[in-house]
N, C-alpha and C positions, 0 to 999 in steps of 0.2 A: 504728760505733752506738755510740755514749754509754750505758750504763745508767742512770745516773742522771738521765738527760733521759726514757728512754723512757716511753710513753701507753698505759695503759689499754689503747688499741686493738691493740699489737702482741700485749701478754699474752694478747688475747682469742683473737687467732687462731693465738698459741700451743698455746693452752689446748684449744681445737678442733682443733689437727692433730693432737695429744697423745691426744683420744679418738679421731680417727680411727686413729691407729698403735695404740691399746690394744687396740680394736674387730677389728684385722685378723687373718684367722688361717690358716695354711698347712698343715691337718693331713693333706694327702696325701702321700706320700712321691715327691715329685716331684725332679726333679734337684737343683733350689735348693731346695727348701722349706723344709733343715738352715740352710744359711746364711741366705734370709729371716728364720726365727725365732730367731736369733742376732742378726740386725740389728734386729728388732723390740724384741725384747729390751734389748740395748743403746740404743735408741732412749730408749726411756720409760726407761730407767736417767737418761738424759744428760737430758732435760725435768722429771723429777720430781727426780731428787735435786741437779740441777745449775741448770741454764738457767731454768726459770721460778723457782725461789725466786731466784735469783740478783738475776735483774729486779723480782724484788715488793719485794726488801730489799738495795739496794746500797750499802747502809751496813755489812752486813752484815762480819762479819772475815773474813780471807782463809782459807780452810782449802789447805793443803797434803800433799795427799797422798803419805804416804812407802811407795812400791811397789817389787818387784822379786824377780827369783828364792826360793828356796831357800838359807837360808846365806846371803844376801846380806850381811847386816849390818843388815836394817831399823831390828829394835829396837835396838840397840846406838845404831845413830846417833838415834834419837827420843830415848833414856835420854841420851844426849851434850848433843843443843840441849837439852835440859830441861833437865839436873844433875843428876837423879837418875832412878833405876828408878822409870819409871813402867808397863815393857811386858817383861816377860819374854823375857832373852834365853840363848840354851842349846845346847848340843850335839845335842838332841834335835829333829825335824824330825818335821814343823812344828811351829816353836814358839807363832806368835803364830796360837791357834786362833779369840780372839774379839777383833776390831779395837779398840785403845786410843785414842781424841781427848783430846787435851791442849790447853788455854784456860786463858787468863788469868780469874782468877775475874771479874773485871766483865762479860766473853764468856762467862761459861755459861750466862746467859739464850738468846744465838741455837739451843744445840745443845739443848736438854734439851727443847724441844718437836718441832713434827716436819716444821720447816722444811725440812729435807734430811735424805735418807734415813731417809722417813719409814715404811717398811719394817723398821725396825729396832727394836728395844725398848731404853728407857735404861738403864746400868744406871750406880748413881750411885758413886763413891766418893769417901767421907766425908776431907777435909784429918786429917790426921795430922802429928806431928812426924817428924824426919827420921831417927828412932831405928828410926821402924817401918818406915822405908822408903817411904813412902806420900806424904810432902808435909808444910805446915808445917800448925802450931796443931791440936794435939791434939786430938781430940775434937769441932771443929767440924765439925759435919752441913748442907752445902749442899744438901741433895736436893731438887729441884723435886716439886712433886704427881705424886704417881705413878710415882715413880721409885722403883729398888730398891736397896738397898746392893749394893754387889759383893763375890761369897766366893770368894778365891785359890785358897783347899784345894778347891774345884769345881771351876774352870779346872785346877787343879794333877792332879785326880784323873781329868781329861775327863769330867766330870759335866754337867749341863744347859747349861755357858753354851758348851763345847765341842763337845758329841755335836752328829752332823749333823743330828740329831732335831730337836732342839730350835730353839724361837724363834730366829728369829738377833736377835741383840744386840750392841750398841756402847756399850764404858765408858768414861765419861766422870769423865776427871780435868782438877783444877784446879793451880795454878800459878803464882804470879806471879811467877816467873824469866821466864817466856815475853811477851814484849811483848802489849801490849794492842793486838788488831786481827788476829791469828796464830792459830790455831791449826793443829797437827800431829794427823793421825790412820797411826798406825801399821797397815798392810794386812795381811792374809795373802799367804801367799807365790803369786805368779800361776803358779804348775809346781807349785801342792803335787797329792799324791797325793789329798788327797783332795776329791772334784769340788765338793763345797759350797762348799768354801776357796778357790780358781778364780772362782766365780764368783762370790759376794763380794768379793771380790780388784776382781775385771772394774766391778762395781759402784760400788764404792768409788775407782774408780778415778774414773770419770762425773761425781763427785760433787765433782771439785776443782777450786778456782780454778789450783792448779799442782800438775803433777806431776811428783813427784820420785823420777826413776828411777834405783836405785841395784843395780849388779852390781860382778862383782868381774875383780881381774886373773885368775884362773882362767876366768871364765866374761862375759867382755865380749864374744865374739864369737858366743854361744848366738843360739839362733834367738828365743826367745820374748824377749828383753827388745828384741829389736830390731823383732820386731813389735809390740809399744808403740809405739817409736820411731818406725816407720813412721808407725804408727795417728793419733801427736801428731802428727807432718808434717800428716796429712791434713786433720787438723781442724784445725790451728792454734793449738794448744794452749799455754799461758804451759807452757815444760817446764825441768828441771834434772836434769842428770845427775853423778850418784855414781859414783865408780870407787873401789871401798872396798879392803881390806887388798891393797894393793901394796907388796910387798918393796921394799925400800932398796934393794937393788942395782942393779932394773930398773924405777925407777918412772919414770924420766925414757923409756926405751924404750917402756913400756907405753903410760903418759900421750901419750906421738906417736903410736902408733901405732892408737889409740883413737880419738882426733883425727882423724887422717886420713878413718878409717871415716866419723866424723861429717860429715866436711868432704863425701865421697862421696855419700853419701845423703841429702846436703842439708839438715845441720842444723848445718853448723859454726859458726852464729852462736851457738847453746843456750849457755847457761853450763853448764860440765863444774868440776867439785871431784875432785881424786884425795886418796884419805887413805891413808897409807900404814901398812902392815900396825905392829901394835903387841899388845905382849903383851896388853892389852885388848878385842882384838878376840876373841881367844877366846873360846869357850864357859865355859870355866872364870874366864872371869875376872870385875869387878866389873859388867861391862854398864856402865861409863861409858868413853870415851875422853877425853885432858884435850882442855881447852877450845880448846887451842892447833891444836889437828885438825880442831874441827868452828866454827872462829869464821870461816872464809870465808862457808862454807855459812848459818852462823847471821849473819853481815851482810846477805848476802842475802838471805833472808828477813824480816830486820826491816826493811830498806829500801825492800820490797816492800809491805812492812805497815803501815809510819808515814807513807810519805811519801804524801799522798792521791791525786797525780798519779802515782804508779808504782801504785800500788795499783789504782788505776782501771785505769791500762791494763793491768796483769796481768787482770783479772777481764771487762775488756771484751774484749781478744784473744779469751780463753779461751768467752766466753758468747758472740762476733759468728763465731767457727772452727765452733764447733757448727752454729749456725742458716746460714753459710752452707753448711756441707756439707750442710744439707739436699736441696737442687737437685740432688743427685747419687743421698743415701739414701733420695730417698723416691719417686724416678721406680721404682728399681731392685724398693724394695718394694712399688710401686704392679704393678709387669712380675711378679711372683713373686704376687700376688694375684690377676691375671688371668690368670697360667699354673691356677691353682688351681682357675678358676673356670669355662675351655676345660675341664680338665678331669675337672670336676666333671659339668660339661652333655653328655663325652663319656660317660663312664661313664652319666647317665643316660638317656642319649638309645640306647645300644645297650641297657638295661633294657626302654625305651617299645617299642623295633621288635619287637625279641624277641614283645612281649605284644601287638601293633599284629599281628602276624604270627597268634600264638596266635587274637584274636577273629576275623581272617579265617576260620582255620580253621574253628572255634566257629560260622559263619555260614553259611559254605557246608555243613559236614555236617550243619546242624539242616535247611539248604535242601533239600539233598538226598533227606530221610529217614534218616542215617546212625543216628540213636539207636534209631529202632523195626529192629532186629536182633537174633538174638540169641533170647534169653525176651520179649523186649518183643516182637519179631516171632510167634513163636507165639504168644503171646495174645493179640495182636492179630486172629488166625484164628480162634482160640477165640473172641473175645466174640462173633461173629455167633452162634454157635453154644451160646449160654448162658455163656459164660464172665464171671466174675464180675468187674465195673469195677474194682474192687479192686484186683486182679492184674496187669491192666493200667495201673493207676498207678503199681504198685510198681517194674515192672516198668519203665516209659518214664523215672521220679524216678532208680531207677538206673541205665540204661542215658545221661542227660544229665550224672551226677554223675558216673562212666566217660569220658564227653566232656571234660566239662572239665579233670579232673585228670589227663588223655594230652596234653592241648592245654596247660597250665601244667608239666608235666612238661619240655614240648619247649621253653618259654618259657625255662625256668631256666636248664636243659643248655645252649640257645643263649646266655642273657646269662651263666650262670658260665664260659666259652667266650671269650667277649670278652671278660672280665675279667681273666682267666690270661692273657692276650696282652697286656693293659696295665698297664703298673709303674707307674700312677699307683691302681689294687687292689690292690695287695700285703695290704695291711691288712684291706681288705672281704672277702675270699672266704671264709671262715671263717665270720666273721658274718651274710654272706649267704647262707649253704648254711645256716646252722643256723636261720635266721628261714622258709626255705621249708621246713622239716621242717614233718612234719601239713598236707598243702594238700590230702590226699585229704579225711581229718576234719573241715574248717573247708568245703571242697566240701558234701560230703555236707550239712548245717549249713544252707548257703544255698540249697541246691535244695530242701528237703525246706519249709523256709520260704516258697520259691516256689510249692512243689503246695499249701501249706495256702491262701495268697491266689488262687489258680487254684480252690481247691475254694469259696472264698466267692466269688468273683466271678462263676463257676458256677452257687451257690443265688441267687447275689441276682439274675441275671439270671433264673432258673429261676421266681423268686417272681414278677419283672414281666409276664413272657411270661404265668403264668396269666390275666389280666385279657384279655390277646387271643386274635384268631383263632384258634384250637387251642390253647386254655387247657385243655382238658380231660383235652388227652395230655400236656401240659406239668407237669400238678399229679399223672397220674401215674406219671411219672421219678419216680429215684431219684435224689437229688444228688450222687452216684457216678460215675451212668450218662453225666449232661452235662457233668463233669469228666472223666471221662476219654475222651469224644467229642472235645474240648475239645484237650486235651492231645496226643491224638492226631493232632489235624489238626494242631496247632504243630510236633509235634516228626515227623511220621512223611513231608513233603514228600509227593511222588507216592505213595508205596509206601501213606499211608491217604488216596487221594484220597475215599475213600466217606465218610470222617469226618465233615467239614462237610456233607455230603449226611444226612446224619443225623442230623448235628444241627440242622439247618434243618425236618426234620419233624418232631424231637421238640419244637424250640420256639418254631419259627417259623422263616421266611427274612427276615423283618426282625432277630429279636431272635438270630439266630443271626450274623448279620452283625456285630451290634455285640459281641455275644461274642467273635467272632474276633477283632474288635478291638482289643477292650481286652486279650485274654487275649496279643496278639502285642507289646503295649506294655509290660504287666506282665514277658513273656520276657526280653524286651529288657534292661529293667530290672535284674533277677536278674542276667542271664549277666554284662553289664556290670560289676556290683556285685562277683561272684567273681571277675572276670578284673584288674579294680582293687583289690579286695582283698590280691590274692596278688601282682600289681604292686607295692604300697606296702610290702609287708614285704620282696621283694626290696630294693626301693630304703633303707627304711629306715635300714639303718647306713649307708647313705652321706647321706642326710637330718642324721642325727644329727650331722654335721662340720660342719654351720653353716656351708658357703660361701659369704656371701653376695655375689648378683652386683653389689652397688654398690659394693664395699670399693675399686675400681680406681679410681674413679671418687671417689668421696669422699673419696681420699689426694691424689690430682691438686689438686681443687678447696682443699682445704685449704691446700694448698703456695705453691697461685696466691694465696692472698689473705694469707697472709703474705708472701710475696715483697709482695705492691704494699705491704702496711702498714710491710715493712722498706726500702721504699725512699721512701717518705712520710716516714718518719723521718729517713731519710738527707738529705731535700731539708730538712725540716724543722731539722737543726741545723744544717746550710750556710749556709741562711739565716739563721741566727740569729749563727753566726759571722761571718757579711758585718756584720753590723748592727753588732758587738761592735767590729770590727774599722773601720767607718766611722764 
């Protein structure tokens, strides 16, 4: 795929895919979740910082990111390629806290805005004469609008530019010694002790047209640089390696061993440069190597930056490699998304099941008259011999509250036990338990609301019964009496079978039937409301994680569209080549 010929439909497909990746979430602690989160972040970095910007601006300068382990000599290498000290090199590690981007003055416009690395704040360094150590043209301030002047003393003191809590920045330098069309970026150490530096280094590498991996004679076999090399091979990026600080006595032997390791890793064709150990390599040196030590690497970078064919090939290879890698990376991400959704369904299903059992228990115990027990039963027996209806209502209200509270407590214990056995719920147990606290008080409020509605319903029906047969008796009955009889009829089961008969005598058969029917629906509504409210509270910590059910399908669909657009672009290019050659 040639980026210079890219069409808007491919960019649109990439942008949609990028948004789908950005929307994906992997909050549950499943086995593959940490890797999925890292892959998501890496994908976003590559799409935002490199692929989409490169396709939109194929004529932009070639960006070579200099990366490597602590003490590999990255800053010294950048200084030497530029010909002056633009990045601090020294014995203190990590030296590079703020990434430094160096380009030709004519190319500054490509990096002043948010085209690449949009999450980094630009900090501009005005050109100065060589006596100041930072460039030519004393006092010439070439800052773009909104850029701040860099404070070297702040970084040296570990101030805001270097602090882990500060907003990430990239320091912009320009130098006419660099050829137009080439930019160098000195990245933080990939194995830095500071987590923010490691993350930033990985993100900067994702923005590169060319990866320049720097390692040393002492550390060329370390795991960290080889992980980067394998990643570069997987994504088919344009890669260069630099074996730095090799003692003269063993340069041939070490160089041969490194070449053999690259060959066995399938990276034998990667351009490889060796820099001998020199006095300037030490931390106390000037930070500049002799021009002859870096001439070969500088020549390679200049050819690829200035030769349109080589420059286009380097950028195309990296962009095409990242896009091609999506064929395997997106399904893996979609699989992790499916696992998240399945786990969320499993956890919520166990809570739903526990509360369905609680609801069934409540229905059965209400039907069997279990609420009419203890004090409630005593008040019911005393009701026919002059007991106060308010006391019966109070006892029934308390009995219903206790029944619901016990059912909810049992459901919560059952759900909590099932979550304890599920690793996916490891981070949810404590917030779910906290959400369940105070259930009895909340249920009591709901039951008292039900009681008030029941009393209003009984009063409304009593008022209508006054105009019918037996209206005089209905008019003489107290509102509390009809409400107490209705509550006993609904909650007492066979233990209060005479409550309905008494209600019919009080209001008339038709009115009593109508009232019992409406009261039954009201009871079912409030029972469901009480149980549903507690179930939702138990599920709230899981719901807040926002594991959307459609993210797997959306990722796969976006990949499918991208593959079709990529294939269409390739076919169009082949047809154009046939026309030109024919």
